[in-house]
VEXVEXVEX-739734 format. One record per residue (C-alpha): residue number from 1; residue in one letter; x, z, y. Coordinates in nm, 4 decimals, m for minus. Layout:
<nodes>
n_res_c1_c3_c2
NUM_A_X_Z_Y
...
</nodes>
This chain:
<nodes>
n_res_c1_c3_c2
1_M_m1.3963_1.2201_0.6067
2_D_m1.5040_0.8770_0.4852
3_A_m1.2731_0.6268_0.3143
4_K_m1.2022_0.4289_0.6323
5_E_m1.0971_0.7430_0.8221
6_K_m0.8840_0.8568_0.5292
7_I_m0.7039_0.5209_0.5139
8_N_m0.6489_0.5322_0.8910
9_T_m0.5042_0.8855_0.8685
10_I_m0.2674_0.7958_0.5826
11_L_m0.1414_0.4849_0.7625
12_C_m0.0941_0.6724_1.0919
13_D_0.0986_0.9474_0.9093
14_A_0.3241_0.6900_0.7441
15_L_0.3856_0.5082_1.0738
16_S_0.4646_0.8394_1.2456
17_D_0.7141_0.9208_0.9700
18_C_0.8860_0.5872_1.0357
19_A_0.8929_0.6607_1.4101
20_N_1.0469_1.0034_1.3466
21_L_1.3340_0.8362_1.1606
22_V_1.4362_0.6558_1.4799
23_G_1.3616_0.9434_1.7179
24_G_1.0210_0.8307_1.8439
25_N_0.7529_1.0546_1.9932
26_S_0.5227_1.0906_1.6928
27_F_0.2315_1.2421_1.8916
28_L_0.2174_0.9529_2.1373
29_L_0.2729_0.6933_1.8657
30_R_0.0020_0.8499_1.6471
31_K_m0.2512_0.7899_1.9274
32_I_m0.1380_0.4301_1.9598
33_H_m0.1377_0.3712_1.5821
34_S_m0.4908_0.5045_1.5434
35_K_m0.6165_0.2320_1.7795
36_L_m0.4513_m0.0555_1.5921
37_P_m0.6710_m0.2702_1.3660
38_T_m0.6371_m0.2245_0.9904
39_E_m0.5832_m0.5313_0.7722
40_A_m0.7341_m0.5142_0.4234
41_V_m0.6529_m0.7459_0.1325
42_H_m0.8059_m0.7296_m0.2175
43_M_m0.7148_m0.8936_m0.5469
44_N_m0.8318_m0.8733_m0.9089
45_I_m0.6138_m0.9296_m1.2157
46_E_m0.7886_m0.9855_m1.5478
47_N_m0.6291_m0.7935_m1.8374
48_G_m0.3895_m0.6189_m1.5977
49_D_m0.1652_m0.3319_m1.7063
50_F_m0.2498_m0.0148_m1.5118
51_L_0.0528_0.1839_m1.6304
52_L_0.2886_m0.1018_m1.5446
53_V_0.1551_m0.1331_m1.1896
54_S_0.1703_0.2473_m1.1508
55_Q_0.5359_0.2453_m1.2569
56_L_0.6036_m0.0346_m1.0103
57_L_0.4326_0.1517_m0.7250
58_N_0.6394_0.4590_m0.8094
59_A_0.9592_0.2509_m0.8017
60_I_0.8931_0.0773_m0.4688
61_G_0.6897_0.3375_m0.2833
62_N_0.5600_0.6903_m0.2577
63_I_0.2747_0.7814_m0.4963
64_L_0.0007_0.9765_m0.3179
65_Q_m0.2453_0.9995_m0.6074
66_F_m0.2183_0.9229_m0.9772
67_D_m0.5195_0.9775_m1.2018
68_E_m0.4463_0.8437_m1.5492
69_E_m0.7856_0.9484_m1.6869
70_N_m0.9827_0.7513_m1.4258
71_Q_m0.7024_0.4947_m1.3944
72_V_m0.6562_0.5122_m1.0180
73_C_m0.3188_0.5078_m0.8415
74_T_m0.2614_0.5213_m0.4648
75_A_0.0773_0.4710_m0.2982
76_V_0.2398_0.3944_0.0353
77_V_0.4875_0.1057_0.0113
78_G_0.7040_m0.0595_0.2738
79_S_0.6168_m0.4135_0.3727
80_G_0.6369_m0.6488_0.6694
81_F_0.9632_m0.7018_0.8596
82_A_1.2494_m0.5168_0.6836
83_N_0.9871_m0.3216_0.4841
84_M_0.9413_m0.0940_0.7876
85_N_0.5637_m0.1255_0.8155
86_P_0.3848_0.0996_0.5645
87_S_0.1008_m0.0334_0.3546
88_L_m0.1446_0.1765_0.1557
89_V_m0.1920_0.0253_m0.1914
90_V_m0.4691_0.1262_m0.4307
91_A_m0.4701_0.0176_m0.7968
92_M_m0.7751_0.0803_m1.0134
93_M_m0.8487_m0.0335_m1.3677
94_E_m1.2077_m0.0921_m1.4757
95_D_m1.3440_m0.2962_m1.7679
96_Q_m1.0122_m0.4730_m1.8419
97_T_m0.9772_m0.5767_m1.4761
98_L_m0.7051_m0.4390_m1.2495
99_Y_m0.8325_m0.4108_m0.8926
100_L_m0.5654_m0.4042_m0.6225
101_A_m0.6223_m0.3346_m0.2542
102_A_m0.3708_m0.3066_0.0298
103_Y_m0.4318_m0.1741_0.3797
104_A_m0.1950_m0.1875_0.6780
105_K_m0.1991_m0.1499_1.0541
106_E_m0.1366_m0.4701_1.2496
107_G_0.0085_m0.4695_1.6015
108_L_0.0316_m0.7440_1.8617
109_I_0.2611_m0.9485_1.6393
110_K_0.0779_m0.9970_1.3125
111_Q_0.3086_m0.9435_1.0146
112_H_0.0362_m0.9705_0.7469
113_T_0.1763_m0.6505_0.5997
114_A_m0.1039_m0.5817_0.3516
115_E_m0.0987_m0.9405_0.2263
116_K_0.2805_m0.9304_0.1804
117_A_0.2590_m0.5954_0.0005
118_L_0.0135_m0.7341_m0.2556
119_K_0.2140_m1.0543_m0.2978
120_N_0.5291_m0.8497_m0.3583
121_I_0.3499_m0.6341_m0.6170
122_V_0.1993_m0.9318_m0.8013
123_D_0.5333_m1.1193_m0.8015
124_S_0.7132_m0.8092_m0.9317
125_L_0.4502_m0.7586_m1.2031
126_Q_0.4908_m1.1187_m1.3173
127_M_0.8698_m1.0769_m1.3348
128_M_0.8350_m0.7512_m1.5310
129_E_0.5923_m0.9143_m1.7763
130_Q_0.8255_m1.2131_m1.8269
131_E_1.1203_m0.9808_m1.8930
132_S_0.9237_m0.7879_m2.1547
133_E_0.8343_m1.1045_m2.3502
</nodes>
């Protein structure tokens, strides 16, 4: 399974979990979700703090993968309207640069879920850094 298929599967699983909470038919919705386009947003932060962003992802979402040695963290966080649309967020540290990427499914009404997820993370990181000073 390539990266694109893996991202699609994770997002469809997360959307199906949300549908199950309100009594939706997860099999039917999974087929619909798999056809939706995936929005991708990327951002780099020079001299970012990998452990801080990992703690933040753990606080606001569900960590799927945490590899401290290779400095990679993957999580599903809520975003979009009422934080009901899941977004897959990947944080990776390399050469003093923190790379952030967010992926989300977009329906007929574009919520810019991935973009909002990254904005929320960056805003929260800035607040956490200001509090620690």
